[in-house]
N, CA and C atoms as a LAMMPS dump frame, in Angstrom:
ITEM: TIMESTEP
0
ITEM: NUMBER OF ATOMS
261
ITEM: BOX BOUNDS ff ff ff
-5.0000000000000000e+02 5.0000000000000000e+02
-5.0000000000000000e+02 5.0000000000000000e+02
-5.0000000000000000e+02 5.0000000000000000e+02
ITEM: ATOMS id mol type element x y z
1 1 1 N 171.342 138.464 -402.408
2 1 2 C 171.146 136.81 -401.888
3 1 3 C 172.172 136.214 -402.655
4 2 1 N 172.516 135.371 -401.857
5 2 2 C 173.441 134.168 -402.632
6 2 3 C 172.711 132.854 -402.762
7 3 1 N 172.491 132.17 -404.046
8 3 2 C 172.013 130.991 -403.801
9 3 3 C 172.676 129.79 -403.08
10 4 1 N 171.948 128.996 -402.301
11 4 2 C 172.476 127.994 -401.296
12 4 3 C 172.065 126.652 -401.971
13 5 1 N 170.722 126.726 -402.018
14 5 2 C 169.862 125.418 -402.566
15 5 3 C 170.174 124.4 -402.044
16 6 1 N 170.106 124.095 -400.41
17 6 2 C 170.465 123.074 -399.691
18 6 3 C 169.179 122.551 -399.09
19 7 1 N 169.115 121.325 -398.929
20 7 2 C 167.747 120.277 -398.413
21 7 3 C 167.838 120.776 -397.003
22 8 1 N 166.527 121.104 -396.212
23 8 2 C 166.582 121.441 -394.598
24 8 3 C 165.178 120.677 -394.399
25 9 1 N 165.474 120.944 -392.927
26 9 2 C 164.045 120.239 -392.214
27 9 3 C 163.238 121.43 -391.579
28 10 1 N 161.941 121.508 -391.645
29 10 2 C 161.336 122.509 -391.433
30 10 3 C 160.169 122.144 -390.621
31 11 1 N 159.825 122.934 -389.454
32 11 2 C 158.58 122.852 -388.638
33 11 3 C 157.44 123.606 -389.051
34 12 1 N 156.221 123.67 -389.475
35 12 2 C 155.233 124.286 -389.89
36 12 3 C 154.047 123.852 -389.515
37 13 1 N 153.203 124.656 -389.71
38 13 2 C 151.352 124.442 -389.192
39 13 3 C 150.851 124.74 -390.611
40 14 1 N 149.803 124.053 -390.363
41 14 2 C 148.985 124.348 -391.815
42 14 3 C 147.321 124.411 -391.595
43 15 1 N 146.758 125.807 -391.784
44 15 2 C 145.6 125.737 -391.586
45 15 3 C 144.429 125.215 -392.339
46 16 1 N 143.1 125.361 -391.934
47 16 2 C 141.957 124.163 -392.467
48 16 3 C 142.101 124.515 -394.197
49 17 1 N 142.234 125.813 -394.763
50 17 2 C 142.506 125.766 -396.247
51 17 3 C 143.789 125.486 -396.705
52 18 1 N 144.711 124.968 -396.096
53 18 2 C 145.856 124.291 -396.663
54 18 3 C 147.067 125.182 -396.692
55 19 1 N 146.869 126.55 -396.223
56 19 2 C 147.813 127.193 -396.465
57 19 3 C 149.034 126.926 -395.263
58 20 1 N 150.5 126.71 -395.857
59 20 2 C 151.408 126.485 -395.08
60 20 3 C 152.145 127.699 -394.078
61 21 1 N 152.145 127.269 -393.085
62 21 2 C 153.065 128.655 -392.515
63 21 3 C 154.14 127.76 -391.729
64 22 1 N 155.087 128.177 -391.945
65 22 2 C 156.637 128.035 -391.39
66 22 3 C 157.058 128.358 -390.339
67 23 1 N 157.45 127.804 -389.077
68 23 2 C 158.003 128.348 -388.162
69 23 3 C 159.638 128.449 -387.778
70 24 1 N 160.398 127.444 -388.019
71 24 2 C 161.513 127.248 -387.689
72 24 3 C 162.099 126.012 -388.808
73 25 1 N 163.546 126.163 -388.906
74 25 2 C 164.272 125.291 -389.898
75 25 3 C 165.204 124.934 -389.362
76 26 1 N 166.028 123.885 -389.571
77 26 2 C 167.197 123.083 -388.978
78 26 3 C 167.935 122.724 -390.496
79 27 1 N 169.463 123.045 -390.481
80 27 2 C 170.209 123.064 -391.451
81 27 3 C 171.461 122.72 -390.734
82 28 1 N 172.108 121.577 -391.692
83 28 2 C 173.385 121.074 -391.224
84 28 3 C 174.751 122.422 -391.971
85 29 1 N 175.524 122.614 -390.875
86 29 2 C 176.493 123.33 -391.432
87 29 3 C 177.701 122.246 -392.211
88 30 1 N 178.664 123.369 -392.623
89 30 2 C 179.861 122.272 -393.353
90 30 3 C 180.623 121.851 -391.91
91 31 1 N 180.868 121.834 -390.894
92 31 2 C 181.676 121.431 -389.928
93 31 3 C 180.491 120.585 -389.361
94 32 1 N 179.377 119.966 -389.801
95 32 2 C 178.755 118.624 -389.309
96 32 3 C 177.583 119.286 -388.287
97 33 1 N 177.91 120.714 -387.824
98 33 2 C 176.898 120.876 -386.526
99 33 3 C 175.784 121.331 -387.16
100 34 1 N 174.849 121.801 -386.244
101 34 2 C 173.148 121.773 -386.863
102 34 3 C 173.108 123.008 -385.97
103 35 1 N 171.846 124.058 -387.095
104 35 2 C 171.917 125.21 -386.485
105 35 3 C 170.022 125.244 -387.047
106 36 1 N 169.344 126.176 -385.888
107 36 2 C 168.101 126.051 -385.842
108 36 3 C 167.727 127.358 -386.107
109 37 1 N 166.959 127.496 -387.117
110 37 2 C 167.05 129.185 -387.338
111 37 3 C 165.465 129.598 -387.496
112 38 1 N 165.103 130.378 -386.493
113 38 2 C 163.764 130.559 -386.041
114 38 3 C 163.071 131.644 -387.294
115 39 1 N 161.819 131.224 -387.96
116 39 2 C 161.53 132.481 -388.864
117 39 3 C 160.673 133.311 -388.268
118 40 1 N 160.992 134.645 -388.355
119 40 2 C 160.213 135.934 -388.003
120 40 3 C 158.867 136.078 -388.182
121 41 1 N 159.468 136.557 -389.597
122 41 2 C 158.335 136.897 -390.65
123 41 3 C 158.372 136.243 -391.86
124 42 1 N 156.965 135.976 -392.096
125 42 2 C 157.379 135.407 -393.828
126 42 3 C 156.794 136.499 -394.569
127 43 1 N 157.395 137.283 -395.736
128 43 2 C 157.195 138.461 -395.859
129 43 3 C 156.222 138.379 -397.256
130 44 1 N 156.361 137.427 -398.164
131 44 2 C 155.684 137.174 -399.505
132 44 3 C 155.493 135.351 -399.673
133 45 1 N 154.573 135.127 -400.345
134 45 2 C 154.435 133.651 -400.823
135 45 3 C 153.96 133.832 -401.941
136 46 1 N 155.034 133.04 -403.124
137 46 2 C 154.818 132.972 -404.27
138 46 3 C 154.674 131.539 -405.057
139 47 1 N 154.055 131.517 -406.011
140 47 2 C 153.779 129.889 -406.837
141 47 3 C 154.989 130.13 -407.744
142 48 1 N 155.872 129.333 -407.907
143 48 2 C 156.785 129.118 -409.333
144 48 3 C 156.872 127.885 -410.092
145 49 1 N 157.265 127.509 -411.298
146 49 2 C 157.661 126.198 -411.629
147 49 3 C 159.038 126.35 -411.894
148 50 1 N 159.485 125.211 -411.502
149 50 2 C 161.094 125.449 -411.585
150 50 3 C 161.737 123.574 -412.007
151 51 1 N 162.175 123.396 -413.201
152 51 2 C 162.302 122.552 -413.683
153 51 3 C 161.391 121.697 -413.9
154 52 1 N 159.983 121.866 -413.952
155 52 2 C 158.831 121.293 -414.482
156 52 3 C 158.101 120.797 -412.982
157 53 1 N 158.734 121.151 -411.781
158 53 2 C 158.256 121.102 -410.449
159 53 3 C 157.708 122.377 -409.83
160 54 1 N 156.435 122.213 -409.28
161 54 2 C 155.369 123.257 -408.707
162 54 3 C 156.182 123.634 -407.576
163 55 1 N 156.061 124.752 -407.156
164 55 2 C 157.316 125.39 -405.819
165 55 3 C 156.062 126.1 -405.189
166 56 1 N 156.126 126.557 -404.068
167 56 2 C 155.876 127.443 -403.24
168 56 3 C 157.291 128.304 -402.803
169 57 1 N 157.39 129.702 -402.625
170 57 2 C 158.562 130.531 -402.748
171 57 3 C 158.034 131.165 -401.38
172 58 1 N 158.636 131.165 -399.945
173 58 2 C 158.556 131.904 -399.009
174 58 3 C 159.658 132.54 -398.885
175 59 1 N 159.382 133.976 -398.97
176 59 2 C 160.571 135.031 -398.734
177 59 3 C 160.491 135.375 -397.181
178 60 1 N 161.317 134.95 -396.334
179 60 2 C 161.447 135.283 -394.951
180 60 3 C 162.166 136.224 -394.367
181 61 1 N 162.195 136.6 -392.888
182 61 2 C 163.185 137.307 -392.34
183 61 3 C 163.24 136.525 -390.819
184 62 1 N 164.693 136.448 -390.655
185 62 2 C 164.899 136.131 -389.38
186 62 3 C 166.299 136.427 -389.023
187 63 1 N 166.451 135.888 -387.425
188 63 2 C 168.289 136.048 -387.247
189 63 3 C 168.993 135.094 -387.344
190 64 1 N 169.81 135.427 -388.478
191 64 2 C 170.92 134.162 -388.24
192 64 3 C 172.285 134.648 -387.961
193 65 1 N 173.143 134.02 -387.142
194 65 2 C 174.017 134.411 -386.383
195 65 3 C 174.465 135.527 -385.883
196 66 1 N 172.925 136.151 -385.176
197 66 2 C 173.036 137.498 -384.72
198 66 3 C 172.584 138.622 -385.329
199 67 1 N 172.791 138.308 -387.111
200 67 2 C 171.7 139.47 -387.529
201 67 3 C 170.736 139.114 -388.281
202 68 1 N 169.794 140.021 -388.565
203 68 2 C 168.529 140.269 -388.941
204 68 3 C 168.667 140.112 -390.482
205 69 1 N 168.293 138.782 -391.518
206 69 2 C 168.706 138.633 -392.53
207 69 3 C 167.207 138.024 -393.488
208 70 1 N 167.063 138.527 -394.662
209 70 2 C 166.122 138.156 -395.256
210 70 3 C 166.894 136.467 -396.168
211 71 1 N 165.814 135.616 -396.472
212 71 2 C 165.88 134.716 -396.911
213 71 3 C 164.83 133.653 -397.466
214 72 1 N 165.147 132.756 -398.503
215 72 2 C 164.098 132.396 -399.347
216 72 3 C 163.918 130.817 -399.042
217 73 1 N 162.642 130.404 -398.484
218 73 2 C 162.594 128.679 -398.846
219 73 3 C 161.715 128.444 -399.536
220 74 1 N 162.066 127.411 -399.921
221 74 2 C 160.941 126.716 -401.262
222 74 3 C 160.759 125.252 -400.749
223 75 1 N 159.157 125.335 -401.377
224 75 2 C 158.225 123.809 -400.748
225 75 3 C 158.204 123.398 -402.27
226 76 1 N 158.486 122.243 -402.242
227 76 2 C 158.304 121.574 -403.534
228 76 3 C 157.147 120.387 -402.931
229 77 1 N 156.121 120.989 -404.009
230 77 2 C 154.718 120.509 -403.557
231 77 3 C 154.428 118.651 -404.07
232 78 1 N 155.193 118.644 -405.211
233 78 2 C 155.162 116.897 -405.317
234 78 3 C 155.832 116.276 -404.892
235 79 1 N 157.16 116.407 -403.787
236 79 2 C 158.007 115.939 -403.076
237 79 3 C 157.535 116.037 -401.507
238 80 1 N 157.272 117.138 -401.315
239 80 2 C 156.758 117.616 -399.916
240 80 3 C 158.281 117.963 -399.339
241 81 1 N 159.05 118.653 -400.143
242 81 2 C 160.734 118.677 -399.772
243 81 3 C 160.857 120.006 -399.587
244 82 1 N 161.625 120.411 -398.634
245 82 2 C 161.934 121.848 -398.299
246 82 3 C 163.365 122.232 -398.777
247 83 1 N 163.884 123.545 -399.315
248 83 2 C 165.222 123.811 -399.761
249 83 3 C 165.301 125.547 -399.28
250 84 1 N 166.366 125.612 -398.652
251 84 2 C 166.993 126.88 -398.231
252 84 3 C 167.621 127.221 -399.778
253 85 1 N 166.954 127.968 -400.546
254 85 2 C 167.615 128.492 -401.602
255 85 3 C 168.159 129.762 -401.375
256 86 1 N 167.744 130.629 -400.952
257 86 2 C 168.743 132.036 -400.839
258 86 3 C 168.987 132.414 -399.757
259 87 1 N 169.96 132.902 -399.456
260 87 2 C 170.328 133.548 -398.167
261 87 3 C 171.335 134.926 -398.306
C-alpha cells in the first residue's frame, strides 16, 4: 500500500457504546473532481499514537476505480478528523 495521508470527508454511524462504523468517504482528486468511495467491509480496527495524537486505524476494503482494493483510514480522536492514510 502507498501512503497518501490526505484529509477526507466521511459518513459514519456510532452505536450506543461509542463504536464508530464508517460507511463511505469523499475525496478530492488532483483534477479537482470529487470521488465517493463506499466502504464494503471494515477488516480491522486498531488504536495507535501518531506524533502524540491518539488515532483509530480502520483497515477497509472497497471498490475503487472498478477494482477491489484495501486501504487504511485514520480517525484522529483529539480533533475528530479523518485521513485516508494508505491505499
